[in-house]
C-alpha positions in Angstrom: 7.4 13.0 -1.5 5.9 11.2 1.6 2.3 10.4 2.2 0.2 8.3 4.5 -3.0 6.4 3.5 -5.6 4.8 5.5 -6.3 1.2 4.3 -10.1 0.1 4.5 -10.8 -3.6 5.4 -7.2 -4.7 6.1 -7.9 -8.0 7.8 -4.7 -9.9 8.1 -1.2 -9.1 9.5 0.6 -11.7 7.4 -1.2 -10.2 4.3 -0.2 -6.7 5.3 3.5 -7.8 5.2 3.0 -9.6 1.8 1.4 -6.2 0.5 4.4 -4.2 1.9 6.9 -6.6 0.0 5.0 -6.3 -3.2 4.6 -2.5 -3.0 8.5 -2.0 -2.3 9.1 -4.1 -5.4 7.5 -1.4 -7.6 10.2 0.7 -9.5 8.5 3.9 -8.6 8.3 3.3 -4.9 11.3 4.4 -2.8 9.9 3.0 0.4 6.6 1.6 1.7 5.4 0.3 5.1 2.1 -0.9 6.3 1.2 -0.8 10.1 -1.4 -3.6 10.5 -2.6 -2.2 14.0 -3.3 1.2 12.6 -4.3 0.1 9.1 -2.0 2.8 7.5 0.3 2.7 4.4 3.3 5.1 4.6 4.6 5.6 1.1 7.7 7.5 -0.2 8.1 8.0 -3.9 9.4 10.6 -6.4 5.8 11.3 -7.6 2.7 10.0 -5.9 -0.2 10.3 -8.3 -3.3 8.3 -9.3 -1.3 6.1 -11.6 1.0 4.9 -8.9 -1.9 4.5 -6.3 -3.7 2.4 -9.0 -0.7 0.2 -9.4 -0.3 -0.1 -5.6 -4.1 -0.8 -5.3 -3.5 -3.5 -7.9 -0.9 -5.3 -5.7 -3.0 -4.9 -2.5 -6.1 -6.4 -4.4 -4.1 -9.5 -5.4 -3.5 -10.3 -1.8 -6.7 -9.1 -0.1 -9.4 -8.4 -2.6 -11.5 -6.2 -0.3 -8.8 -4.1 0.9 -8.7 -0.5 -0.4 -6.6 2.6 -0.2 -8.6 5.6 1.1 -7.6 8.5 -1.0 
């Protein structure tokens, strides 16, 4: 399953790279990429549900506290 999400309040390109690395380390995620210029997260996983999005949001918040996934 592939989905794209808007990231709200993404302010730092270096932070976007750190987020991408952290999300890709999650076992449930096949691939993830963040485009800083468009503030979009492209996600590929077996099953994308609220539990996985909550985990991803946790990783994002560790790096940029105010950045949120628009669901």
